C-alpha positions, 0 to 999 in steps of 0.5 A: 430894540423891540423885545421879541414876542417869543424868546426860546433859549437853550431849550432841551427836552428829554423823553425818559430818564438816565443814559437811554433818555431821548433828547428830542430837543437839544439846546434850541434857541430862536425868537419870533417878533410880533406879526412875523412868520417863522418856520422850523424846517426839517425831516420827520424825527428832527424834533420840530413838533416836540419843540412846539409841544415844549412851548405849550408844555404838552409833552407826553407824560410821564416820560417827557420833561424839559431838562433846561432852558427858557420859553419867554412869551412877552418876557414871561417865562412859561416854564415857571408858570403853574399848570393852572396859569398855563391853561389860560395861555394854551388856546388864549395867548398861544393857539395851536393847529395840530397836524392831523385834524381828524384825530384832534377834533372830538368825534362826538361833539359838533363843530359849534360845541368844540369852538364854543368851549374855547370861547367860553373858557378864554373869552367868557362868552355864553348863549347867543353871544357864543353862538354868534361868535362861533359863526363869525369864526367859521365865516372868517376861515371861509366855511360856507353856510356857517349856520348849518355847519355849526351843528355838524360833526367832524366826520361830515366835513371834508379834510380842508374843512376840518383843517379850517375848523382847527384854525377857527378853534385856534383863533377863538382865544385871539392869540398873540402867537399861532403854532401851525404844525404841518397844517397842509400835509397830505392836503390837495394843492387847491385846499393847501393854497386856500389854507395858506392864503387864509393863514396869511390873511388872518395874520394881516388882520390880527397882527399875530405871530406864527410858528410854522412847522413843516418839511415842505420847502414850497410852503416855506418859500411862499409864506415865511419871513425867517426860518430855522433848519432842524436836524437830529434835535438841534438847529443847524441853520437859520436866516431870512427866507430870501438868503436861504432860498438863494444860497443855503449854507449847511450841507443838509439844507443843500441836499434837501434842495437837491432832493426835490423832483421836477421836470428838469431831472427826469433823465437822472436819479434824484440826489438822495440823502443816504441813511436816516436821522440818527437815534436821539438817545445817542450822546453826540461827540461829532457832527450829527450829520457827518455820516450822511454828509457828502462834504464831511471830513475827519474833523466832522467825525471827531468834534462837535461843530459850534454855532457860527453867527455870520455877518449877513444875519444868518447862522450855521452849525458847520465846520465849513464856516469856522475860520479856525478850522483848516479844511482839506482840499477834499471838502467840496460839494457832494458828488455830482449827479449820477449818470443819466438813465437811458429812457426806454420807449413804452412797449405794446399796450398792456392795459385798456380801460373803457367806460369804467363806472363804479356806482355805490348804492345808498340804502334806506329804511328797514327794508334797505331800499336803494335810495340813490347812488354815489357816482364815484367813477362815471365813465373813465377811459385810459390805457397804459403801455408796457414800461409806461407810467400814467399819473392820475391826479385830482382832489381827494374824493374825485375817485382816483383810488376807486379807479385803481381798485376797480382796475385790480378788481378789488372793487367790482365795476358797475359797468365797463371793460378792463382789458389786461394783456388781452384778458377781460378782467371783469369776466373773471371770477374765483380761481381764474381771477386769483391766478391773474393777481400776480400780474398786477399789484397795489402799493397803498398810501399808508404802508403801516396800516397795510401790513400785519403788525404781528408778522415779520417782514419775511412773512409779509413778503412771503404771504403773497408768494405762497398764495401765487405759488411763486418761488417753489419751496421755502428755501427758494422763497427766502432767497428771493426775499433776500434779493428783493430786500437788497433790490429795494435798499434794505439789509438781509437782517431786516427780514426778521423785524416787525413793521413798527421797527422801521421808518416811514420810508423803510416801510414803503420800501417793504411794501414795494418789495411785497408787490414785486415778490409775485413778479407783477407787470402793472403796479398801482401806486396809491399816493405812495409818496404822500406825506413823506419827507423830501429826502425819503420821497427821493429814495422811493422815486429813484427806486420806482424809476430804476425798477421800471427800467430794469423790469419793464414795469408799468405804473398807474401812479395816483397822487396829488403831488404835481412835482412828483408827476413832472419827474416820474410820469410819461402821461397824466390824466386829470380827474374831477368828480368821477371823470377824466377831464384832460389827458396827455403827455406830462410835459405838454399838460403841465406846461400848457394845460387846456382845462380850467381845472388843470390850470387851477391845480398847477397854479396852486402848487407851491414853488421854491423857485420864484421864477416858476411861480404862477398867479394862483387861480382861486377855486370857490367852494369844495368838490361837489357831492358825487351823490348829486353831481351838478348838471352840465359840466361838473366843474362849472359851479367852481370854474372862473371861466364858466359860460351859460352852456357849461350849465346845460351839457357835459362837454364832449372829448376834444382832441388837441393833437393825437396824444392830448385831449380835453373835455371842455366847452372852451376848447371845442 
């Protein structure tokens, strides 16, 4: 039998010393063969990234250390190598793509210099040979005009391009193994599809093995050969992709699948995994998933399940598969779906936006003369009824967030009308506008950066109430805060804690409570579930849907996750380069898109169910600059169906029916 390229045996990694040490990786074992793609799947905090850092011996110092185990690369134990030898392994035999490219790239070095460092260290290239090889790598990862790009800095590149530069740096040493840590998290679906295609093509060309770390089931379903599911520092299930997606074994894996949003679950709450991952400084004498498991019984709370190798090549750590354990009759699948939520029809029109434009001037020279404009939002029309959710989707940089801020008058529109419940917001100023701010609120994409780290939760929520004179005296406000925390699924004692003491999902719930505190009628949700685990995402979506049902809230839901749109939204508007190109009922637009850009977005969404997968429509290039948008239809340089007339005139609005319209010459 051929020896695996990478063999990990009983790897145990700790942060800290003594009884309080955090065991981030606990007796983890798996192997990867040459040319194989292996995935580590699980929630944040399960130990996936720490496993990768342990392989590379890049643990945080001085707290991080490997307690026991072995990491063999082609038979050689990396844990026994001196640090000088490991420097040749990192970036040479093993390449790594880190999760956040902007923080991983050096902001004061050009792209060419950063790739050149790896080429000089691991391949000994210098001068013209190094520059030629750098351009070859940029061409290989699909970055156009490599001669110019090598001289640019990271801040001059889009998110997708920065991720491609990270891939080029990882490939510079021609590695045998590539570790990709969440390589597509928070990327647009079109860019995500490009990155995944690129990784697959490079793997075929070079024959390298790949360790993919992700929490995205759709990415795993489309890319990997085998996988392992991690929970609380240990592997709870492993096997090949086909068997896993046809019939997951561990209750944790099953509940991850049930948490996924889609069109068929619109009339019922998503199954959510209660609680959070247990703290890893605990020494477990029971099943780690027992407290959150819908199939747990007494045995799960009294003993630690052992690893079971099954006959079909899969393995699982669960008492349900131990033949010697007598299972009670009550050990059955988790509770059925909750009762369907009665869908309330939208009420009267709450928001009407007409010809909204947001043009930012670009200044030049000492006298700061206006040299041009950034056409961030360029003529947007939309309306939202009471109790309705309108989803606004599109690639990063198309103007979605700017639309939300302009509606709320956080940015003053250049031109256009924003009529909210009969009041024209663009004409309000000063105190008159401040008095209306309680009617509309925003939940920002990053909950941690949107809260003051020096304020307790109660103070964060109360701040807006005081400004808007909601709740009367302090005692009444505290009572309302306790009710809000309970409504969003937090406990009363949480009001005395600081933001850093919460998980990502809990911080997002605090932001929801803060928005609700001033009794709004419209909430702008800006990428509210972006980069959240599927289990936490299910909690937030259930919360938003129940609050809408109980309070009659309206949502403008800004996102690039079309699965979330299918579950939550009533209507969807597709935005490209500052303009809405298609709008209609969500079930109509997602099932029968008419604009080529909408078709491309939907085709690029990774699907867990093989029957739901579409042929991906490849879009060439990146989003054009809003400083100098293309003549005619803005999408024509990237459109696979463009015609000569698309280059000369922007298409007018064409109605498919009363609720569905599109701006495209192909349907005029």
